[in-house]
N, C-alpha and C positions, 0 to 999 in steps of 0.2 A: 676118351679122357684123357688117357696115360698119353695122347698123342698133345691134347692141346698143352698138356703141362709142360712137357719136353719142348714143344714151340716158344713157350712164353719163358722159359728156363733159359732156351738158347738167344731171347730176345733181348734178358737182363742182361745176361754175358755181352753179350754185341755192346750195346750200351753204357754197360761199365768198361769196356775196355776202348771205348772212345770217348769219354769222360777222364780216362786215367789221360788218354795222350793229347787231351785239349789241354790237362794239367798240366803237362810233361812241357809241351810247348810254349804256354805261358812265362811259363820258368825261364824256357831255355831263352827267350825273347828278353827278359828282363837281364838276364846274366848279358845278353850280348849289347844291349842299349846302356849297362857299367860299364863295357870296357873288359870284358873277360873274353879273353881268346885263347885260352888252352885246349891243347888238340881231345883232352878229356872231355871235353863237351859234345865230341862228336863220335859216332860208333868208326871204331878202328877198324873193320873190314869196310865199309862204306867208303874211307878213306884211301885202303888199300885199291878198292873197284873201280873206284871213280876218282883218280887223283888229279884231275884237270883244278882244280875247285880245292886249297884246302880248307880246313877249318875254321881258321881263324879269320879267309876271304868269306866264308860262310856268316861267324856270325860278325863281321864290320858289314857285309851287307845287310844283313837283321839290323844293325843297325841306323840303318840309311833309312830308314823305314819310320812313319808315323804312327805309332802305336795307336792311337787314338781314330786310326781309318780304317784299320781291319775290320774285314767284313767276312767271314767264313762262308763261304761258297759250296763245299764238299768234303766230304770224310768220307773215304773209301778203303777197307779193308782189303790188304793183298794178300797174294801165297807167296810170288817173285816178283823180282825186281832184278832186270839184269843179270842174267843166267845165276843170280842165287834165292834158294827160296830159303820160305820161312814166315816169321807173325809181322807182319808187316802194315803199315796203315798211314795211308796219304792222306794230308789236308791240302788244299785249296783253298789262300784267300784273294780275294780283291783289296789293294791297298792304295796310299800316296805314299811316295819318299819324303821326305822332310823339303825338299824342294817343291813339291803340289802336284808331281808329277803321278799320273795312274801307272798302277803299276798290276804284276801279280806274283804271287808266290807262293812255292808249292813244295810243302815239307812233307819229307816219308822220315818215320819213323820204324824202327825196329825194336823190337821186345823180345827177351832172353831172358830168362827162368824170371817172368813179370813183370822186368824192368822196360822201360822205354829210353832209346837216344836217338839222337838224330842219325838217321842213318844218310840224308841226302834234301839239298837246299839249294834251290832257285828261285830268281827272281830276274826280271828284266834288264836289269844290270849285271846281275851274272851272265845269263843268257849273250849280252852283247858282246862283255870281257872274251868269253868263251869263240865267241864267232869273228874278233877280229884277229885271235890268235890262231883259228884255223886259216883264217886267210892269210896271215904274213908264214902260215907253214904251205898253203896250196903254190906262194909264188914261188918256194924254192922246191917243194917235191908235189906235182899237180895229184891229186887224188884221184880217185878211182869213181866212175859215173855215178857207182850205187850211194858211197859216200857222201858224193857234192848234193846229190837228191836229198838223200837222208839231213843235210844240216839245214838242208829249204826247207824240208817239212817239219823241221824241231823250229825254224824259226818262226813260222806262221803259225803253229801250234803247239807252245813249250810244252803242253803237260804230255806229248807223244815222246818225250825224252825218255821216259821210262823204261821205251822199249828198240832194242839195238837194231844197227844196218845188218843186214842177212851177206854176210860173204861166204862165198864158197858152196853155193847154194844156187842150183838150178833151177827155174820156177816152172811151173808144169799143174794141171789141172788137177793133183793130185796131191800139191802141199797149198794152192792157192785158196788164202781164206776170205772169201765175199769176191767181191768184183773188183775190176780193178777201177783206182782212185783217181783224180785229175786234184792237182795240187791245192786248186781253189775251191772243192767243192768234197772236203773230206767233212765226215761225221764223226766226231772224237768219239760219242758215246756210242757208237755205232763199233768204232775200232777199238775201243774198251771191253766192249763184251765179245767182240773176236778172240781176245789176246785172253780171256777167261775162259776162254773152249783149250788154250794151248798154251798154257800158263809159264810152262819151260821153256819152251825154246821159239816164241812168237817174235818176230822179225818183218823189218819193214826190206825189199826188194825194187827195183826198177825194169818197168818194161816200157821202151818205148819212152815216152812222154808220160807215162802215169807210174800211180806209186801201187807196188802190190804188197799186201799185208799176207804173209808166209806162214804157215807152221809146217816144219821142217819134220817129217815121219823119224821118230826114233834111230 
């Protein structure tokens, strides 16, 4: 009986956390649509760790989405993101932009002392901006093959942007998580399951023409 009570309490807390996150994100979207672009509307650590897209750019991209078309397709708690651990909540949304084009939004919220803030936000528009900038950079400075493969991976599966590329890690049977994966045949949910088993160091590498999910030894 005690176990059942504990399980119900945990379920209630998870539901409360999810509702708090959704309420916060709705407010953030409203502020974006109203033209607010202050850096204070985004988490400072998120901006420090992922500076390629500014808070103002994320707000502008959110404002370009038709709010009536937003359909939440997934809400997932996360313990770590990009090497930072804490109380995260990932929300995935299918929607349309103001021109009627289908798009996907991914919002990552971080809760500190009971308060959510927008840590990381991506849309198809933002990913296209990032890819264009990467292409320009590649013309001047050719990338490492692992980074080239990683860019291709997240272009096909945007939600996997959550996990970084591996650098300085030799792929072996001891650190390989799952089987080698072909670019056009990756099960995103399975990859996320693997990542949950290695939350602090999970990353992607390249073996031949296949992607390797890696869990390096600490």
